[in-house]
FIVEX-35718 format. One record per atom (N, C-alpha, C, O, CB): x, y, z; residue number from 0; atom name; residue in three letters. Coordinates in Angstrom, 2 decimals, padded with zeros to 5 digits. Glycine has a CB too. Layout:
REM FIVEX-35718
c1_c2_c3_ropa_vexlo_torfi
X_Y_Z_NUM_CA_ALA
...
REM end
This chain:
REM FIVEX-35718
c1_c2_c3_ropa_vexlo_torfi
007.68_008.46_007.23_0_N_MET
006.44_009.04_006.84_0_CA_MET
005.29_008.31_007.44_0_C_MET
005.09_007.14_007.14_0_O_MET
006.33_009.06_005.39_0_CB_MET
004.64_008.86_008.15_1_N_PRO
003.33_008.44_009.02_1_CA_PRO
002.32_007.56_008.05_1_C_PRO
002.37_007.67_006.83_1_O_PRO
002.45_009.93_009.63_1_CB_PRO
001.58_006.86_008.59_2_N_MET
000.62_006.02_007.90_2_CA_MET
-000.76_007.23_007.55_2_C_MET
-001.36_007.96_008.34_2_O_MET
000.16_004.55_009.05_2_CB_MET
-000.92_007.07_006.10_3_N_GLN
-002.38_008.08_005.62_3_CA_GLN
-003.60_007.50_006.35_3_C_GLN
-003.65_006.30_006.63_3_O_GLN
-002.83_008.02_003.75_3_CB_GLN
-004.48_008.26_006.61_4_N_HIS
-005.63_007.55_007.01_4_CA_HIS
-006.98_008.07_006.24_4_C_HIS
-008.16_007.92_006.59_4_O_HIS
-005.75_007.71_008.56_4_CB_HIS
-006.42_008.78_005.02_5_N_ARG
-007.52_009.52_004.28_5_CA_ARG
-006.68_008.73_002.75_5_C_ARG
-005.50_008.51_002.45_5_O_ARG
-007.62_011.71_004.54_5_CB_ARG
-008.02_008.52_002.10_6_N_TYR
-007.68_008.41_000.52_6_CA_TYR
-006.85_009.51_000.15_6_C_TYR
-007.01_010.62_000.66_6_O_TYR
-008.97_008.44_-000.43_6_CB_TYR
-005.83_009.24_-000.86_7_N_LEU
-005.55_010.74_-001.89_7_CA_LEU
-006.24_011.20_-002.55_7_C_LEU
-006.64_010.42_-003.41_7_O_LEU
-004.72_010.82_-002.81_7_CB_LEU
-006.78_012.46_-002.62_8_N_PRO
-007.76_013.23_-003.65_8_CA_PRO
-007.24_012.90_-005.15_8_C_PRO
-008.08_013.00_-006.04_8_O_PRO
-007.74_015.01_-003.37_8_CB_PRO
-005.95_012.53_-005.50_9_N_VAL
-005.47_012.54_-006.50_9_CA_VAL
-004.56_011.35_-006.49_9_C_VAL
-003.77_011.23_-005.55_9_O_VAL
-005.00_013.72_-006.74_9_CB_VAL
-004.58_010.42_-007.50_10_N_GLU
-004.00_009.14_-007.24_10_CA_GLU
-002.67_009.77_-008.05_10_C_GLU
-003.01_010.51_-008.97_10_O_GLU
-004.89_007.60_-007.86_10_CB_GLU
-000.96_009.58_-007.86_11_N_PRO
-000.10_009.48_-008.44_11_CA_PRO
-000.13_008.65_-009.90_11_C_PRO
-000.75_007.59_-010.06_11_O_PRO
000.59_009.13_-007.57_11_CB_PRO
000.68_009.36_-010.94_12_N_SER
000.93_008.75_-011.95_12_CA_SER
001.69_007.17_-011.64_12_C_SER
002.33_006.91_-010.62_12_O_SER
001.71_009.75_-012.72_12_CB_SER
001.44_006.29_-012.72_13_N_LEU
002.66_005.18_-012.55_13_CA_LEU
003.93_005.79_-012.71_13_C_LEU
004.66_005.52_-011.75_13_O_LEU
002.63_003.99_-013.63_13_CB_LEU
004.54_006.61_-013.68_14_N_GLY
005.64_007.57_-014.00_14_CA_GLY
006.12_007.78_-012.63_14_C_GLY
007.28_007.44_-012.37_14_O_GLY
005.20_008.97_-014.80_14_CB_GLY
005.23_008.40_-011.54_15_N_GLU
005.54_009.26_-010.65_15_CA_GLU
006.33_008.11_-009.18_15_C_GLU
007.29_008.24_-008.41_15_O_GLU
003.97_010.23_-010.34_15_CB_GLU
005.22_007.00_-009.44_16_N_ILE
005.83_006.08_-008.73_16_CA_ILE
007.22_005.33_-008.87_16_C_ILE
008.09_005.10_-008.04_16_O_ILE
005.04_005.34_-008.73_16_CB_ILE
007.12_005.07_-010.02_17_N_LYS
008.27_004.38_-010.78_17_CA_LYS
009.36_005.31_-010.31_17_C_LYS
010.49_004.84_-010.42_17_O_LYS
008.11_004.26_-012.52_17_CB_LYS
009.26_006.62_-009.79_18_N_ARG
010.49_007.37_-009.43_18_CA_ARG
010.83_007.73_-007.99_18_C_ARG
011.65_008.53_-007.54_18_O_ARG
010.44_008.56_-010.12_18_CB_ARG
009.75_006.72_-007.29_19_N_PHE
009.76_006.83_-006.09_19_CA_PHE
011.34_006.33_-005.17_19_C_PHE
011.81_005.21_-005.39_19_O_PHE
008.50_006.07_-005.80_19_CB_PHE
011.89_007.10_-004.36_20_N_GLU
013.46_006.23_-003.90_20_CA_GLU
012.93_005.92_-002.75_20_C_GLU
012.09_006.62_-002.18_20_O_GLU
015.13_007.08_-003.71_20_CB_GLU
013.48_004.62_-002.22_21_N_GLY
013.13_003.81_-000.66_21_CA_GLY
012.06_003.18_-000.94_21_C_GLY
011.56_002.95_-002.04_21_O_GLY
012.81_004.73_000.75_21_CB_GLY
011.69_002.87_000.21_22_N_LEU
010.67_001.87_000.36_22_CA_LEU
009.17_002.72_000.31_22_C_LEU
009.13_003.93_000.55_22_O_LEU
010.94_000.99_001.85_22_CB_LEU
008.12_002.03_000.02_23_N_ALA
006.92_002.13_-000.09_23_CA_ALA
005.83_001.18_-000.15_23_C_ALA
005.97_000.11_-000.73_23_O_ALA
006.89_002.68_-000.84_23_CB_ALA
004.64_001.56_000.48_24_N_VAL
003.98_000.56_000.28_24_CA_VAL
002.49_001.36_000.16_24_C_VAL
001.97_002.20_000.90_24_O_VAL
004.25_-000.56_001.42_24_CB_VAL
001.96_000.67_-001.26_25_N_ILE
000.67_001.23_-001.93_25_CA_ILE
-000.39_000.55_-001.51_25_C_ILE
-000.55_-000.63_-001.85_25_O_ILE
000.64_001.19_-003.40_25_CB_ILE
-001.33_001.26_-000.65_26_N_GLU
-002.70_000.58_-000.13_26_CA_GLU
-003.58_000.63_-001.31_26_C_GLU
-003.72_001.78_-001.73_26_O_GLU
-003.46_001.38_001.18_26_CB_GLU
-004.24_-000.32_-002.00_27_N_PHE
-005.38_-000.13_-003.02_27_CA_PHE
-006.75_-000.59_-002.12_27_C_PHE
-006.71_-001.53_-001.32_27_O_PHE
-005.11_-001.19_-004.54_27_CB_PHE
-007.90_000.19_-002.34_28_N_GLY
-008.98_-000.44_-001.79_28_CA_GLY
-009.86_000.63_-001.84_28_C_GLY
-009.68_001.56_-002.63_28_O_GLY
-008.80_-001.05_-000.46_28_CB_GLY
-010.91_000.59_-001.00_29_N_ALA
-012.17_001.75_-001.13_29_CA_ALA
-012.59_002.18_000.21_29_C_ALA
-012.54_001.34_001.11_29_O_ALA
-013.60_001.15_-001.89_29_CB_ALA
-012.95_003.27_000.44_30_N_PRO
-013.37_003.66_002.04_30_CA_PRO
-014.87_002.77_002.39_30_C_PRO
-015.01_002.52_003.59_30_O_PRO
-013.71_005.67_002.18_30_CB_PRO
-015.66_002.41_001.72_31_N_TRP
-016.65_001.21_001.98_31_CA_TRP
-016.38_-000.15_001.99_31_C_TRP
-017.25_-000.97_002.30_31_O_TRP
-017.55_001.22_001.14_31_CB_TRP
-015.06_-000.51_001.64_32_N_CYS
-014.71_-001.92_001.99_32_CA_CYS
-014.65_-002.58_003.13_32_C_CYS
-013.82_-002.18_003.94_32_O_CYS
-013.73_-002.14_001.66_32_CB_CYS
-015.34_-003.51_003.41_33_N_GLY
-015.31_-004.01_004.94_33_CA_GLY
-013.83_-004.67_005.06_33_C_GLY
-013.35_-004.60_006.19_33_O_GLY
-016.66_-005.24_005.32_33_CB_GLY
-012.97_-005.38_003.96_34_N_TYR
-011.87_-005.86_004.42_34_CA_TYR
-010.65_-004.78_004.47_34_C_TYR
-009.53_-004.92_004.96_34_O_TYR
-011.59_-007.01_003.62_34_CB_TYR
-011.23_-003.64_003.80_35_N_CYS
-010.28_-002.61_003.87_35_CA_CYS
-010.06_-001.77_005.20_35_C_CYS
-009.00_-001.26_005.54_35_O_CYS
-010.62_-001.77_002.87_35_CB_CYS
-011.30_-001.72_005.88_36_N_LEU
-011.54_-001.38_007.22_36_CA_LEU
-010.92_-002.19_008.37_36_C_LEU
-010.39_-001.70_009.37_36_O_LEU
-012.87_-001.38_007.37_36_CB_LEU
-011.07_-003.51_008.09_37_N_ALA
-010.64_-004.52_008.90_37_CA_ALA
-009.27_-004.35_009.20_37_C_ALA
-008.71_-004.30_010.29_37_O_ALA
-010.88_-005.75_008.36_37_CB_ALA
-008.68_-004.27_007.75_38_N_MET
-006.90_-004.30_007.90_38_CA_MET
-006.14_-003.03_008.22_38_C_MET
-004.91_-002.93_008.13_38_O_MET
-006.19_-004.74_006.48_38_CB_MET
-007.17_-001.82_008.71_39_N_GLN
-006.39_-000.67_009.15_39_CA_GLN
-005.51_-000.79_010.38_39_C_GLN
-004.33_-000.45_010.32_39_O_GLN
-007.28_000.39_009.39_39_CB_GLN
-006.04_-001.27_011.46_40_N_PRO
-005.27_-001.71_012.76_40_CA_PRO
-004.27_-002.45_012.51_40_C_PRO
-003.21_-001.96_012.90_40_O_PRO
-006.00_-002.43_013.71_40_CB_PRO
-004.17_-003.76_011.85_41_N_PRO
-002.99_-004.34_011.48_41_CA_PRO
-002.07_-003.49_010.73_41_C_PRO
-000.92_-003.30_011.14_41_O_PRO
-003.25_-005.45_010.78_41_CB_PRO
-002.54_-002.93_009.58_42_N_LEU
-001.53_-002.14_008.89_42_CA_LEU
-001.04_-000.83_009.86_42_C_LEU
000.18_-000.69_009.75_42_O_LEU
-002.21_-001.63_007.43_42_CB_LEU
-001.53_-000.03_010.61_43_N_GLU
-001.40_001.03_011.44_43_CA_GLU
-000.08_000.18_012.31_43_C_GLU
001.10_000.54_012.31_43_O_GLU
-003.00_001.53_012.31_43_CB_GLU
-000.57_-000.87_012.93_44_N_ALA
000.35_-001.22_013.96_44_CA_ALA
002.05_-001.64_013.12_44_C_ALA
003.15_-001.55_013.67_44_O_ALA
-000.46_-002.67_014.89_44_CB_ALA
001.85_-001.98_012.02_45_N_ALA
003.03_-002.75_011.20_45_CA_ALA
003.78_-001.36_010.79_45_C_ALA
005.01_-001.30_010.91_45_O_ALA
002.44_-003.86_009.67_45_CB_ALA
003.15_-000.40_010.38_46_N_LEU
003.94_001.05_010.25_46_CA_LEU
004.39_001.74_011.14_46_C_LEU
005.28_002.55_010.91_46_O_LEU
003.35_001.95_009.75_46_CB_LEU
003.97_001.60_012.15_47_N_ALA
004.29_002.40_013.42_47_CA_ALA
005.80_002.56_013.78_47_C_ALA
006.34_001.54_014.19_47_O_ALA
003.61_001.71_014.62_47_CB_ALA
006.54_003.64_013.70_48_N_GLY
007.95_003.54_013.69_48_CA_GLY
008.58_003.49_012.54_48_C_GLY
009.76_003.84_012.48_48_O_GLY
008.34_002.58_014.31_48_CB_GLY
007.86_003.00_011.38_49_N_ARG
008.63_002.69_010.10_49_CA_ARG
008.74_004.20_009.17_49_C_ARG
008.16_004.36_008.09_49_O_ARG
007.71_001.36_009.19_49_CB_ARG
009.55_005.17_009.79_50_N_ASP
009.66_006.56_009.04_50_CA_ASP
010.27_006.49_007.91_50_C_ASP
010.30_007.43_007.12_50_O_ASP
010.35_007.59_009.73_50_CB_ASP
010.94_005.10_007.66_51_N_ASP
011.78_004.93_006.22_51_CA_ASP
010.67_004.41_005.28_51_C_ASP
011.04_004.30_004.11_51_O_ASP
013.20_003.73_006.26_51_CB_ASP
009.32_004.04_005.55_52_N_VAL
008.55_003.78_004.37_52_CA_VAL
007.39_004.72_004.37_52_C_VAL
006.67_005.12_005.29_52_O_VAL
008.09_002.32_004.30_52_CB_VAL
007.40_004.95_003.24_53_N_ARG
006.36_006.01_002.60_53_CA_ARG
004.80_004.96_002.29_53_C_ARG
004.77_003.86_001.74_53_O_ARG
007.18_006.78_000.82_53_CB_ARG
003.93_005.54_002.70_54_N_HIS
002.62_004.80_002.57_54_CA_HIS
001.56_005.79_001.92_54_C_HIS
001.11_006.82_002.43_54_O_HIS
002.11_004.26_004.06_54_CB_HIS
001.22_005.17_000.53_55_N_LEU
-000.04_005.86_000.05_55_CA_LEU
-001.35_005.22_000.05_55_C_LEU
-001.33_004.03_-000.26_55_O_LEU
000.13_006.24_-001.23_55_CB_LEU
-002.35_005.68_000.29_56_N_LYS
-003.70_005.25_000.37_56_CA_LYS
-004.37_005.62_-000.90_56_C_LYS
-004.66_006.79_-001.13_56_O_LYS
-004.40_005.85_001.56_56_CB_LYS
-004.68_004.48_-001.89_57_N_ILE
-005.19_004.68_-002.99_57_CA_ILE
-006.43_004.22_-003.37_57_C_ILE
-006.57_003.01_-003.50_57_O_ILE
-004.47_004.36_-003.69_57_CB_ILE
-007.66_005.19_-003.64_58_N_GLU
-008.92_004.64_-003.78_58_CA_GLU
-008.91_003.86_-005.18_58_C_GLU
-008.35_004.27_-006.20_58_O_GLU
-010.02_005.76_-003.66_58_CB_GLU
-009.63_002.69_-005.04_59_N_ASP
-009.42_001.99_-006.67_59_CA_ASP
-011.18_001.73_-006.72_59_C_ASP
-012.10_001.79_-005.91_59_O_ASP
-008.13_000.05_-006.80_59_CB_ASP
-011.00_001.38_-008.41_60_N_GLY
-012.25_000.95_-008.79_60_CA_GLY
-012.70_001.52_-010.16_60_C_GLY
-011.85_002.17_-010.77_60_O_GLY
-013.19_001.29_-007.75_60_CB_GLY
-013.66_001.40_-010.60_61_N_ARG
-013.90_001.56_-012.29_61_CA_ARG
-013.12_003.03_-012.66_61_C_ARG
-013.36_004.11_-012.11_61_O_ARG
-015.87_001.68_-012.78_61_CB_ARG
-012.31_002.83_-013.51_62_N_GLY
-012.07_004.05_-014.41_62_CA_GLY
-010.62_004.59_-013.73_62_C_GLY
-010.04_005.46_-014.38_62_O_GLY
-013.49_005.29_-014.33_62_CB_GLY
-009.97_004.14_-012.43_63_N_ARG
-008.94_004.16_-011.53_63_CA_ARG
-007.98_003.39_-012.45_63_C_ARG
-008.07_002.17_-012.55_63_O_ARG
-009.27_003.53_-010.06_63_CB_ARG
-006.88_004.25_-013.26_64_N_ARG
-005.84_003.42_-014.25_64_CA_ARG
-004.84_003.08_-013.26_64_C_ARG
-004.37_001.97_-013.53_64_O_ARG
-005.12_004.31_-015.64_64_CB_ARG
-004.28_003.63_-012.13_65_N_LEU
-003.19_003.18_-011.26_65_CA_LEU
-003.70_001.71_-010.84_65_C_LEU
-002.81_000.90_-011.06_65_O_LEU
-002.93_004.25_-009.93_65_CB_LEU
-004.59_001.27_-010.43_66_N_GLY
-005.09_000.07_-009.73_66_CA_GLY
-005.07_-001.29_-010.71_66_C_GLY
-004.99_-002.49_-010.45_66_O_GLY
-006.63_000.41_-009.22_66_CB_GLY
-005.19_-000.52_-011.94_67_N_ARG
-005.08_-001.38_-013.20_67_CA_ARG
-003.61_-001.85_-013.73_67_C_ARG
-003.26_-002.93_-014.20_67_O_ARG
-005.72_-000.58_-014.33_67_CB_ARG
-002.98_-000.78_-013.52_68_N_ALA
-001.62_-000.67_-013.86_68_CA_ALA
-000.71_-001.67_-013.00_68_C_ALA
000.31_-002.20_-013.45_68_O_ALA
-001.20_000.79_-013.66_68_CB_ALA
-001.27_-001.86_-011.59_69_N_PHE
-000.78_-002.89_-010.87_69_CA_PHE
-001.43_-004.18_-010.83_69_C_PHE
-001.15_-005.05_-010.01_69_O_PHE
-000.66_-002.48_-009.73_69_CB_PHE
-002.35_-004.30_-011.77_70_N_ARG
-003.37_-005.70_-011.71_70_CA_ARG
-004.10_-005.96_-010.82_70_C_ARG
-004.40_-007.13_-010.62_70_O_ARG
-002.85_-006.86_-011.71_70_CB_ARG
-004.58_-004.97_-010.07_71_N_VAL
-005.40_-005.07_-008.56_71_CA_VAL
-006.60_-005.80_-008.72_71_C_VAL
-007.44_-005.26_-009.43_71_O_VAL
-005.87_-003.58_-007.90_71_CB_VAL
-006.90_-006.95_-008.22_72_N_LYS
-008.15_-007.55_-008.52_72_CA_LYS
-009.30_-007.62_-007.11_72_C_LYS
-010.52_-007.50_-007.12_72_O_LYS
-007.72_-009.09_-009.12_72_CB_LYS
-008.39_-007.86_-005.97_73_N_LEU
-009.18_-007.82_-004.50_73_CA_LEU
-008.73_-006.44_-003.80_73_C_LEU
-007.75_-005.79_-004.17_73_O_LEU
-008.71_-009.24_-003.40_73_CB_LEU
-009.51_-006.10_-002.82_74_N_TRP
-009.02_-004.98_-001.88_74_CA_TRP
-009.03_-005.51_-000.54_74_C_TRP
-009.92_-006.31_-000.22_74_O_TRP
-009.91_-003.67_-001.93_74_CB_TRP
-008.30_-005.22_000.14_75_N_PRO
-007.09_-004.24_000.12_75_CA_PRO
-006.12_-005.22_-000.70_75_C_PRO
-006.16_-006.44_-000.52_75_O_PRO
-006.45_-003.72_001.78_75_CB_PRO
-005.23_-004.58_-001.64_76_N_THR
-004.16_-004.92_-001.85_76_CA_THR
-003.23_-003.88_-001.71_76_C_THR
-003.26_-002.69_-002.01_76_O_THR
-004.14_-005.48_-002.86_76_CB_THR
-002.19_-004.82_-001.03_77_N_LEU
-000.86_-003.76_-000.37_77_CA_LEU
000.43_-004.08_-001.36_77_C_LEU
001.07_-005.11_-001.14_77_O_LEU
-000.31_-004.25_001.59_77_CB_LEU
000.78_-003.28_-002.36_78_N_ILE
002.10_-003.28_-003.27_78_CA_ILE
003.18_-002.47_-002.30_78_C_ILE
003.06_-001.41_-001.68_78_O_ILE
001.85_-002.38_-004.94_78_CB_ILE
004.35_-003.47_-002.43_79_N_PHE
005.37_-002.99_-001.66_79_CA_PHE
006.70_-002.59_-002.65_79_C_PHE
007.32_-003.41_-003.33_79_O_PHE
005.70_-004.12_-000.55_79_CB_PHE
006.90_-001.55_-002.60_80_N_LEU
007.92_-001.21_-003.64_80_CA_LEU
009.34_-000.86_-002.99_80_C_LEU
009.32_-000.34_-001.87_80_O_LEU
007.38_000.05_-004.52_80_CB_LEU
010.42_-001.07_-003.54_81_N_ASP
011.75_-000.60_-003.41_81_CA_ASP
012.14_000.16_-004.52_81_C_ASP
012.21_-000.45_-005.58_81_O_ASP
012.65_-001.61_-003.22_81_CB_ASP
012.43_001.47_-004.50_82_N_GLY
013.40_002.26_-005.47_82_CA_GLY
012.22_002.14_-006.58_82_C_GLY
012.59_001.79_-007.70_82_O_GLY
015.16_001.49_-005.89_82_CB_GLY
010.97_002.36_-006.40_83_N_GLY
009.67_002.88_-007.39_83_CA_GLY
009.40_001.24_-007.98_83_C_GLY
008.47_001.12_-008.77_83_O_GLY
010.21_004.36_-008.97_83_CB_GLY
010.05_000.21_-007.68_84_N_ALA
009.63_-000.89_-008.47_84_CA_ALA
009.26_-001.91_-007.46_84_C_ALA
009.97_-002.10_-006.48_84_O_ALA
010.69_-001.39_-009.47_84_CB_ALA
007.79_-002.81_-007.75_85_N_GLU
007.53_-003.68_-007.02_85_CA_GLU
008.11_-005.01_-006.52_85_C_GLU
008.26_-005.96_-007.28_85_O_GLU
006.76_-003.78_-007.38_85_CB_GLU
008.41_-005.05_-005.29_86_N_VAL
009.10_-006.17_-005.20_86_CA_VAL
008.57_-006.99_-004.00_86_C_VAL
009.39_-007.58_-003.29_86_O_VAL
010.52_-005.84_-005.12_86_CB_VAL
007.25_-007.08_-003.74_87_N_ALA
006.07_-007.93_-002.97_87_CA_ALA
004.92_-007.20_-002.95_87_C_ALA
004.72_-006.00_-003.12_87_O_ALA
006.36_-008.31_-001.47_87_CB_ALA
004.03_-008.34_-002.65_88_N_ARG
002.61_-007.55_-002.66_88_CA_ARG
001.49_-008.73_-001.86_88_C_ARG
001.37_-009.92_-002.18_88_O_ARG
002.05_-007.12_-004.59_88_CB_ARG
000.72_-008.00_-000.76_89_N_LEU
-000.39_-008.87_-000.13_89_CA_LEU
-001.51_-008.43_-000.46_89_C_LEU
-001.77_-007.24_-000.60_89_O_LEU
-000.43_-008.98_001.25_89_CB_LEU
-002.37_-009.46_-000.64_90_N_VAL
-003.73_-009.56_-001.08_90_CA_VAL
-004.74_-009.80_000.55_90_C_VAL
-004.67_-010.86_001.18_90_O_VAL
-003.80_-011.02_-002.35_90_CB_VAL
-005.41_-008.91_000.90_91_N_ARG
-006.51_-008.98_002.05_91_CA_ARG
-005.69_-009.49_003.21_91_C_ARG
-006.10_-010.49_003.80_91_O_ARG
-007.87_-010.04_001.71_91_CB_ARG
-004.48_-008.86_003.63_92_N_PRO
-003.66_-009.22_004.70_92_CA_PRO
-004.68_-008.84_005.96_92_C_PRO
-005.38_-007.83_006.04_92_O_PRO
-002.13_-008.40_004.66_92_CB_PRO
-004.57_-009.91_006.91_93_N_THR
-005.26_-009.86_008.28_93_CA_THR
-004.62_-009.65_009.34_93_C_THR
-005.25_-009.26_010.32_93_O_THR
-005.86_-010.89_008.59_93_CB_THR
-003.13_-009.86_009.44_94_N_ARG
-002.13_-010.20_010.65_94_CA_ARG
-001.29_-008.93_010.47_94_C_ARG
-000.96_-008.70_009.31_94_O_ARG
-001.15_-011.78_010.53_94_CB_ARG
-000.89_-008.09_011.39_95_N_ARG
000.31_-007.42_011.41_95_CA_ARG
001.43_-007.98_011.33_95_C_ARG
002.38_-007.21_011.16_95_O_ARG
000.42_-006.79_012.30_95_CB_ARG
001.75_-009.45_011.41_96_N_GLU
003.13_-010.01_011.20_96_CA_GLU
003.28_-009.96_009.68_96_C_GLU
004.17_-009.31_009.14_96_O_GLU
003.32_-011.56_011.79_96_CB_GLU
002.26_-010.75_008.96_97_N_ALA
002.47_-010.73_007.51_97_CA_ALA
003.13_-009.66_006.94_97_C_ALA
004.06_-009.76_006.15_97_O_ALA
001.35_-010.82_006.88_97_CB_ALA
002.36_-008.08_007.55_98_N_ILE
003.11_-007.16_006.76_98_CA_ILE
004.29_-006.57_007.25_98_C_ILE
004.91_-005.89_006.44_98_O_ILE
002.37_-006.20_006.42_98_CB_ILE
004.88_-006.72_008.75_99_N_GLU
006.07_-006.54_009.27_99_CA_GLU
007.09_-007.41_008.41_99_C_GLU
008.16_-006.92_008.02_99_O_GLU
006.03_-006.87_010.73_99_CB_GLU
006.71_-008.74_008.14_100_N_GLU
007.77_-009.66_007.67_100_CA_GLU
008.18_-009.29_006.27_100_C_GLU
009.25_-009.65_005.77_100_O_GLU
007.30_-011.13_007.72_100_CB_GLU
007.34_-008.61_005.71_101_N_ILE
007.78_-008.15_004.07_101_CA_ILE
008.45_-006.88_004.31_101_C_ILE
009.43_-006.65_003.61_101_O_ILE
006.40_-007.89_002.85_101_CB_ILE
008.10_-005.98_005.19_102_N_LEU
009.06_-004.76_005.48_102_CA_LEU
010.25_-005.38_005.98_102_C_LEU
011.26_-005.06_005.35_102_O_LEU
008.50_-003.66_006.56_102_CB_LEU
010.41_-006.13_006.87_103_N_GLU
011.84_-006.68_007.31_103_CA_GLU
012.53_-006.97_005.97_103_C_GLU
013.47_-006.28_005.58_103_O_GLU
011.77_-008.13_008.31_103_CB_GLU
012.03_-008.01_005.27_104_N_ARG
012.58_-008.32_004.34_104_CA_ARG
013.26_-007.57_003.06_104_C_ARG
014.32_-007.96_002.57_104_O_ARG
011.87_-008.94_004.13_104_CB_ARG
012.59_-006.54_002.64_105_N_ILE
012.61_-005.93_001.77_105_CA_ILE
013.71_-004.68_002.12_105_C_ILE
014.24_-003.92_001.30_105_O_ILE
011.26_-005.71_001.48_105_CB_ILE
013.87_-004.70_003.49_106_N_ALA
014.45_-003.47_004.04_106_CA_ALA
015.89_-003.74_004.63_106_C_ALA
016.62_-002.91_005.18_106_O_ALA
013.49_-002.87_005.16_106_CB_ALA
016.12_-004.98_004.43_107_N_ALA
017.29_-005.61_004.69_107_CA_ALA
018.20_-005.35_003.49_107_C_ALA
019.34_-005.81_003.46_107_O_ALA
017.07_-007.06_004.97_107_CB_ALA
REM end
């Protein structure tokens, strides 16, 4: 599944996420966040050719339940899931290699 470039218009429920099969990365952030914008090239590079990884881009902020369910405090936060369960997270990643390292570890 390719990288999403737009935030989802409706965030999935926590129950839906827990039913995911396989690997997934949930990206929490905001479209105006400078850190989020700066992370896009490294994230896109890390996800290139990774059709085995589902990517969801979720806008976070006040009144957004999903971000609170994952205890997101800073943007961007990447939550890595395997079978709907969190197995790793990165907060404000800046390097493609850091993202790839986690993807390789959880895919093994």
